[in-house]
N, C-alpha and C positions, 0 to 999 in steps of 0.2 A: 592189134591189141595183144599185149603179152599175156602169158598164162597166169602171172601173178595178179593182174588186174581182173582177169576173168574169174579167178578163184575168189577174189574179194567180193565181186558182184554176186557170185553164186552163194557165198556165205551170208551176205547181207540179205538176200532173198530168203534163204532157208531160216535165218534167224527170226524173221517176222512172219513166217508162214503159219505158225500156230496161232498167233494173234489174229491174223487175217481170216483164218477159218472160223474162229470164235466170233469175230466181228461180222462175218457173213451170216452166221446163224442168228445173231442178234438183229441184224438188219432185216432178215426175212421175218423174224418175230414181230418187229415193229410194223412191217408191211401188213402182216395178218391182223394186227390190232387196228391199223388204219382202215382195213377193209371190214371192220366191225366183227371180227372173230377174235375177241379179246382173250378168250380162254386158250385157244390154239397159240396165239402169239405169246401169251405168258408162259405156256408150257415150253415153247421154243426158246424163250429167253432163259428160263430156269435150266433147261437142258444144255444150253450154251455155257452157262456157268459151271455146270457139272463137267462138261467137256474141258473147260479151262482148268478145273481142278485136276483132272486126270492128266492133262498135258503138262501142267506145272509140276506134278509129282513125277512124271515119267521122263521128261526131257532133261538133258543136262543144262546147266546154267547158261552156257553160251548159245543155246538154241531156243531159249524161252522168250527172248525179245521183250516186248512190252507186257507180257504176262507176269514177269517178275517185278513185283512192287516192293515187297518186304522179304523176309526170310521165306524159304520154301514152305515151312510148316504153317506160318501165318497165312500165306497166300492160299494154300490148299484148303485150310480150314475156313477161310473167309469165302472163297469161291463156292465150296461145297455147301456151307451153311446157308448162304444167300440163295443158292440154286435150289436147295431143298425147301427152303421157306417159300420161295415163289411158286414152286410146284405144288406145295401143300395148299397154299391159298387158291391157286388156279383150279385145283381139282376138288376142293371142298366147298366152295361157295355155290349155293344153289338158290334158285328163285331170285326175286328182286329185279331191279332194272338192268342187271348185268348178265342176263341169260345168254 
């Protein structure tokens, strides 16, 4: 295998590493929800969106992979806003059938 092919594979893996990390956090959150720990799962999903916002803001465009949907500003504001909203809901609901 030539070094050019090896570099292309390494670049492809690095490009999607940020998205894979966020996806792993979301999967763990869904697993916690499936285990009837909905609040912990929702906090993990909200945290994953905040991590996505930080990664989208910090990484160069060629390393964001599937985290880049729109412009950087729109992506960061969308990820952060939704993440904060999910965290707010998960941390403020008390009582009721969702204890």
